[in-house]
C-alpha positions as CSV (number, residue, x, y, z in Angstrom):
1,M,-10.6,16.9,-17.2
2,K,-9.2,13.4,-17.8
3,S,-6.3,12.2,-19.8
4,T,-7.3,10.4,-23.0
5,T,-4.1,8.6,-23.5
6,N,-4.5,5.0,-24.5
7,V,-3.7,2.5,-21.7
8,P,-3.1,-1.2,-21.9
9,E,-6.2,-3.3,-22.0
10,L,-7.2,-4.6,-18.6
11,T,-6.7,-8.2,-17.8
12,T,-9.7,-10.4,-16.7
13,G,-8.3,-10.2,-13.2
14,Q,-8.1,-6.4,-13.2
15,E,-11.7,-6.1,-14.5
16,K,-12.9,-8.4,-11.7
17,W,-11.0,-6.3,-9.2
18,L,-12.5,-3.1,-10.4
19,E,-16.0,-4.6,-10.4
20,K,-15.5,-5.9,-6.8
21,E,-14.0,-2.6,-5.7
22,T,-16.9,-0.6,-7.0
23,K,-19.4,-2.9,-5.2
24,D,-17.4,-2.9,-1.9
25,I,-17.3,0.9,-1.9
26,A,-21.1,1.1,-2.7
27,N,-21.8,-1.3,0.2
28,K,-19.7,0.8,2.5
29,Y,-21.8,3.9,1.7
30,V,-24.9,1.9,2.6
31,E,-23.2,0.9,5.9
32,L,-22.3,4.5,6.6
33,G,-25.8,5.7,6.0
34,Q,-24.3,8.3,3.7
35,D,-26.2,9.4,0.5
36,P,-23.8,9.3,-2.4
37,D,-26.0,12.0,-4.0
38,L,-24.8,14.4,-1.3
39,I,-21.2,14.2,-2.4
40,P,-20.1,17.6,-3.8
41,Q,-20.0,17.8,-7.6
42,Y,-16.3,18.7,-7.6
43,Y,-15.5,15.3,-6.3
44,L,-17.9,13.5,-8.7
45,D,-16.3,15.4,-11.6
46,I,-13.1,13.5,-11.1
47,G,-14.8,10.2,-10.2
48,L,-13.7,10.4,-6.5
49,N,-16.1,9.5,-3.7
50,H,-13.6,9.0,-0.9
51,F,-10.1,9.6,0.3
52,S,-7.8,6.8,1.5
53,P,-4.7,6.6,3.7
54,T,-2.7,6.0,0.5
55,Q,-4.0,9.1,-1.1
56,L,-3.4,11.2,1.9
57,N,0.2,9.8,2.4
58,T,1.0,10.7,-1.2
59,P,2.7,14.0,-2.0
60,I,0.1,16.4,-3.4
61,D,1.7,16.8,-6.8
62,I,1.6,13.0,-7.3
63,W,-1.9,12.9,-5.9
64,L,-3.0,15.6,-8.4
65,F,-1.6,13.5,-11.3
66,K,-3.0,10.2,-10.2
67,Y,-6.4,11.2,-8.9
68,V,-7.3,14.3,-10.9
69,Y,-5.4,13.9,-14.2
70,L,-5.9,10.1,-14.5
71,N,-9.0,8.0,-14.1
72,Q,-9.5,4.8,-12.1
73,V,-8.8,2.5,-15.1
74,Q,-5.6,4.4,-15.9
75,R,-4.5,4.2,-12.3
76,R,-4.8,0.4,-12.5
77,S,-2.3,0.5,-15.4
78,L,0.3,2.4,-13.5
79,K,3.6,0.6,-13.1
80,I,4.1,-1.6,-10.0
81,N,7.5,-2.9,-9.0
82,S,8.7,-6.3,-7.8
83,R,8.7,-5.4,-4.1
84,M,5.0,-4.4,-4.3
85,H,4.1,-7.5,-6.2
86,A,6.0,-9.8,-3.7
87,G,4.3,-8.1,-0.8
88,N,0.9,-8.7,-2.4
89,C,1.7,-12.4,-3.0
90,L,2.9,-12.9,0.6
91,Q,-0.3,-11.2,2.0
92,H,-2.4,-13.5,-0.2
93,A,-0.5,-16.6,0.9
94,L,-1.0,-15.6,4.6
95,N,-4.7,-15.0,3.9
96,L,-5.0,-18.5,2.6
97,V,-3.7,-19.9,5.9
98,Y,-5.7,-17.7,8.3
99,L,-8.9,-17.2,6.3
100,E,-9.3,-20.3,4.2
101,G,-7.7,-22.8,6.5
102,I,-5.1,-24.0,3.9
103,K,-2.0,-25.6,5.4
104,P,1.0,-23.2,5.4
105,A,3.1,-25.3,3.0
106,E,0.4,-25.4,0.4
107,A,-0.3,-21.7,0.8
108,L,3.4,-21.0,0.3
109,N,3.3,-23.0,-2.9
110,I,0.3,-21.1,-4.1
111,G,2.0,-17.8,-3.3
112,L,4.9,-18.9,-5.5
113,F,3.1,-20.6,-8.4
114,G,-0.6,-19.8,-8.1
115,R,-3.6,-22.0,-8.8
116,K,-4.8,-22.5,-12.4
117,A,-8.4,-22.4,-11.4
118,K,-8.3,-18.9,-9.9
119,Y,-7.0,-15.4,-10.6
120,E,-4.6,-14.8,-7.8
121,P,-1.3,-12.9,-7.5
122,D,1.7,-15.3,-7.6
123,M,5.4,-14.9,-8.0
124,A,5.8,-17.1,-11.1
125,T,3.7,-14.9,-13.4
126,Y,5.3,-11.5,-12.7
127,I,7.0,-10.1,-15.7
128,G,8.9,-7.2,-14.2
129,N,9.5,-3.6,-15.4
130,G,12.9,-3.6,-17.0
131,P,16.0,-5.6,-16.4
132,D,16.7,-4.1,-12.9
133,D,13.3,-4.9,-11.6
134,R,13.4,-8.4,-13.1
135,E,16.7,-9.0,-11.4
136,L,15.2,-7.9,-8.1
137,H,12.2,-10.1,-8.7
138,E,14.5,-13.1,-9.0
139,Q,16.0,-12.2,-5.6
140,N,12.5,-11.9,-4.1
141,I,11.6,-15.3,-5.3
142,Q,14.6,-16.7,-3.5
143,A,13.6,-14.7,-0.3
144,F,9.9,-15.5,-0.5
145,E,9.8,-18.7,1.5
146,A,11.8,-17.4,4.4
147,T,9.8,-14.1,4.5
148,F,6.5,-16.1,4.4
149,W,7.6,-18.2,7.5
150,S,8.6,-14.9,9.1
151,G,5.1,-13.6,8.6
152,I,3.7,-16.8,10.1
153,E,5.9,-16.5,13.2
154,A,4.8,-12.9,13.7
155,L,1.1,-13.7,13.4
156,E,1.5,-16.6,15.8
157,E,3.1,-14.3,18.3
158,L,0.2,-12.0,18.0
159,K,-2.2,-15.0,18.4
160,L,-4.1,-14.3,15.2
161,P,-6.8,-17.1,15.2
162,K,-7.5,-19.3,12.2
163,D,-11.2,-19.0,12.2
164,K,-14.1,-16.8,11.0
165,S,-13.4,-14.1,13.5
166,V,-10.6,-12.9,11.3
167,T,-11.2,-10.7,8.3
168,S,-8.7,-9.4,5.7
169,E,-9.1,-6.5,3.2
170,S,-12.3,-5.4,5.0
171,Y,-13.2,-1.8,4.6
172,V,-13.2,0.6,7.6
173,H,-13.8,4.3,7.5
174,V,-13.2,7.6,9.3
175,T,-15.2,10.8,8.8
176,L,-13.5,14.2,9.6
177,D,-15.2,17.5,10.3
178,G,-15.2,19.7,7.2
179,I,-14.1,17.0,4.8
180,H,-17.0,16.2,2.5
181,V,-16.1,12.6,1.7
182,P,-15.2,9.7,4.1
183,I,-11.7,8.2,4.3
184,L,-11.9,4.5,3.4
185,G,-9.2,1.9,3.9
186,R,-8.8,-1.9,4.2
187,T,-7.2,-3.7,7.1
188,D,-4.6,-6.4,6.4
189,F,-5.9,-8.5,9.3
190,Q,-8.7,-7.6,11.8
191,Y,-9.8,-9.6,14.8
192,T,-9.9,-8.3,18.4
193,D,-6.9,-6.2,17.2
194,V,-5.8,-4.9,13.8
195,I,-2.5,-6.0,12.2
196,E,-0.9,-3.9,9.5
197,L,1.6,-6.1,7.7
198,K,4.6,-4.8,5.8
199,T,7.3,-6.8,4.0
200,K,11.0,-6.0,3.5
201,W,12.9,-7.5,0.6
202,R,16.6,-7.8,-0.5
203,R,18.6,-4.8,-1.5
204,K,21.6,-4.6,-3.8
205,N,25.0,-4.0,-2.0
206,R,27.5,-1.5,-3.3
207,P,29.6,-2.8,-6.2
208,K,32.8,-4.4,-5.5
209,K,36.1,-3.3,-7.0
210,D,35.6,-5.7,-10.0
211,G,32.1,-4.3,-10.6
212,T,30.2,-7.3,-9.3
213,Y,27.8,-7.0,-6.4
214,S,25.9,-9.1,-3.9
215,W,22.5,-8.9,-2.4
216,A,21.7,-8.2,1.3
217,K,18.9,-10.1,3.0
218,S,16.2,-8.1,4.6
219,K,16.3,-7.8,8.3
220,P,13.9,-6.3,10.8
221,T,14.3,-2.8,12.1
222,E,14.5,-2.3,15.9
223,K,13.8,1.5,15.7
224,P,11.5,3.5,13.4
225,D,13.0,3.6,9.8
226,R,12.2,6.2,7.1
227,A,9.1,4.3,6.0
228,F,7.8,3.9,9.6
229,W,6.3,7.4,9.7
230,T,4.1,6.7,6.6
231,Y,3.1,3.4,8.1
232,L,2.3,5.0,11.4
233,K,-0.3,7.2,9.8
234,Q,-1.9,4.2,8.2
235,C,-2.0,2.5,11.6
236,A,-3.5,5.7,13.2
237,F,-6.3,5.6,10.6
238,Y,-7.2,1.9,11.5
239,W,-7.0,2.8,15.2
240,K,-9.4,5.7,14.7
241,A,-11.7,3.7,12.5
242,T,-12.0,0.6,14.7
243,G,-11.0,1.7,18.2
244,K,-8.8,-1.5,18.4
245,K,-5.2,-2.0,19.3
246,I,-2.9,-1.7,16.3
247,H,0.2,-3.8,15.5
248,L,2.6,-2.9,12.8
249,V,4.5,-5.9,11.6
250,Y,7.7,-6.0,9.4
251,A,8.2,-9.5,7.9
252,C,11.7,-10.0,6.7
253,E,13.9,-12.8,5.3
254,D,16.5,-13.0,8.1
255,G,17.1,-12.1,11.7
256,K,19.9,-9.8,13.0
257,L,23.0,-11.5,14.4
258,D,23.7,-10.7,18.0
259,R,27.5,-10.1,18.2
260,E,27.8,-11.2,21.8
261,T,25.7,-14.4,21.7
262,K,26.4,-15.1,18.0
263,K,22.7,-16.0,17.7
264,K,20.2,-14.6,15.2
265,G,17.2,-12.7,16.5
266,K,13.6,-12.9,15.2
267,P,13.2,-12.4,11.4
268,Y,10.4,-9.9,12.1
269,S,9.6,-6.9,14.2
270,I,6.3,-5.8,15.8
271,F,5.5,-2.2,16.9
272,N,2.5,-1.4,19.1
273,K,1.6,0.7,22.1
274,D,3.4,-1.8,24.4
275,N,6.8,-1.2,23.0
276,C,6.7,2.0,21.0
277,E,5.9,5.5,22.3
278,H,4.7,6.5,18.8
279,F,1.6,4.3,19.2
280,S,0.3,6.3,22.2
281,D,-3.2,7.8,21.8
282,E,-1.7,11.3,21.6
283,S,0.7,10.4,18.8
284,L,-2.0,8.6,16.8
285,N,-4.3,11.5,17.2
286,D,-1.6,13.7,15.8
287,C,-1.4,11.5,12.8
288,I,-5.1,11.8,12.2
289,N,-4.7,15.6,12.4
290,Q,-2.0,15.4,9.7
291,F,-4.4,13.4,7.5
292,K,-7.1,16.1,8.1
293,V,-4.7,18.8,6.9
294,A,-3.8,16.7,3.8
295,A,-7.5,16.1,3.0
296,R,-8.4,19.7,3.4
297,A,-5.6,20.8,1.1
298,R,-6.9,18.4,-1.6
299,Q,-10.5,19.4,-1.1
300,T,-9.5,23.1,-1.3
301,L,-7.8,22.4,-4.6
302,L,-10.9,20.7,-6.1
303,Q,-13.1,23.6,-4.9
304,Q,-11.0,25.8,-7.1
305,S,-11.1,23.6,-10.2
306,T,-11.3,20.0,-11.4
307,N,-9.1,20.8,-14.4
308,P,-5.6,19.5,-13.5
309,K,-4.0,22.1,-15.9
310,D,-5.6,24.9,-13.8
311,L,-4.5,23.3,-10.5
312,V,-0.7,22.9,-11.3
313,K,-0.2,26.6,-10.5
314,F,-1.1,25.9,-6.9
315,I,1.7,23.3,-6.5
316,A,4.8,25.2,-5.4
317,E,7.5,22.7,-6.1
318,P,6.6,19.3,-7.7
319,D,9.3,16.8,-6.9
320,L,9.5,14.6,-10.0
321,N,12.5,12.8,-8.5
322,H,10.3,11.4,-5.6
323,F,10.2,7.6,-5.7
324,M,6.4,7.7,-6.0
325,W,6.9,9.1,-9.5
326,D,8.2,5.7,-10.6
327,V,5.0,5.2,-12.5
328,G,6.4,4.0,-15.9
329,D,8.0,6.1,-18.7
330,D,4.8,7.0,-20.5
331,F,2.9,8.2,-17.4
332,Y,6.0,9.9,-16.0
333,Q,6.3,11.9,-19.3
334,Q,2.6,12.9,-19.0
335,G,3.2,14.1,-15.4
336,K,6.2,16.1,-16.5
337,E,4.3,17.7,-19.3
338,L,1.3,18.4,-17.0
339,F,3.5,20.4,-14.6
340,Y,6.1,21.9,-17.0
341,G,4.5,21.7,-20.4
342,K,5.8,20.0,-23.6
343,E,9.4,20.4,-24.5
344,N,10.0,22.2,-27.8
């Protein structure tokens, strides 16, 4: 059962993305040697032919809303925020350097202002979702250049080549026993190794006594932070799919100040098996097992019903305060009504 609520008309860029996405997934099925006709009907009923690390990292109540209640076109209309957009723009700018051979300064300029001849994400055209998000976007614009060069430094340290041996956004897959569709994902950068790139952006400081506030520049984490554990499972998926060494990179605006030397450190951090125990084979395999549990839970739900209104009774405690429920007012209201019914 799908929501029939009207959604904003897709832009030309979104339509092109959907068309390319469909072709890429179809090509991946050919590569897998898997017959799409063998996908169980309960998956096809909701237009789903694969899982992804994003799906399996999403709390199951939000997954039910996004992937059972909504369709693919509606999902493309879900609200994004300025941090997500800035991350997309920075990834694209780095792709221009390492995949297209464009000079870094020119790629930075394209990341900020775009190119008229092509549909590409850029910082200048982002509108923002409300005044708070627009304010954050203005801060991200100011931080973009430093964060871009931070990304360049990190990739240079990892010796990412600038030639055709590098791919970006290329599909890889994992199949798990008992799960009737593959898990598909796309690597940020793949060469002899795999790089998963994350970006950190400015955050608002606590208000001063007069009510004004300042912004804190993003700085790299030396130890796993809250988001690290979600990222680690993504990295485990790429490790399982490719058999390659995985690097998790945090690109930030500024380095941390060493109180003793009074010098700033690197404006990025890199986690891999050389410096982090959580990247051991045992730890990464544990992450894959967590994904298998998540996939089995979703598959079991769909085996019961593909009607989202029938499935909400199996979700014990939906957490509508979770940050992933920041999907826009209209979609949030639909999600609330799905789980709790319409208010009188």
